[in-house]
N, C-alpha and C positions, 0 to 999 in steps of 0.2 A: 467458496467463501471461507476465510478463515475460523479456524474454529480450535477449538481446547488442543488438538493434536496437530493444529498446526500454526505454531508459535513464529511469529514478523520477527526478524531479527536484523540490524542494521547491516546493509550491504548484499541481501539477498535480491532476487531476478525473481521479479513479479510481474503480473497481471492483472487487470481490470477488468473485471467482469459483470460491474454495474455502476449505476451512479452517471455522472457526466461526463466522464474520462471514461467510458467504457470502450475498451477496445485497443486502448495505450498498454504499454508495458514500459519497465525500465527498473530501475536500482532503489530498495528502501530506504531511506535516510529518516532521519528526526521522528522517533514514533514518541507521541505524547497520550496520556489519558486524558479525556476533560472532563469536565467539574460533573459532567451528566454520565462519566462512565464510559460514553467510546473512546473507541483507539482511533487516535488520527496519528496519519503519516504523508510523508514528503516523498514525492517518487517522482526520479531524478531520469531525464529519458537518454538514449545515448546523443542526440543532438544538444545535450545542457538544458533544456525546456525543463521547468521543475514544476509543480502540480502538488494538492496536498488534497486530500481523498481518504475517505473512511476503513479502515481496517477489514470489516466486513464488508467491503467491497473488493478485496484484490485476491488470488491466489497465487500461493508461490511456484515458480517456473523450476522445474529439475533442471 
């Protein structure tokens, strides 16, 4: 899970570990903070497919 020591940046490679899109991976795009304080991101897969997920559901791949 993304933690304070693991800051998401636009362009990072990530893998989704929880939620609806678990198991998918791609590039982080469009990072937002919702009104409730949760971080939401758009992930773009290699095939161009995009989906939104919560920042806490991803880990950054090195």
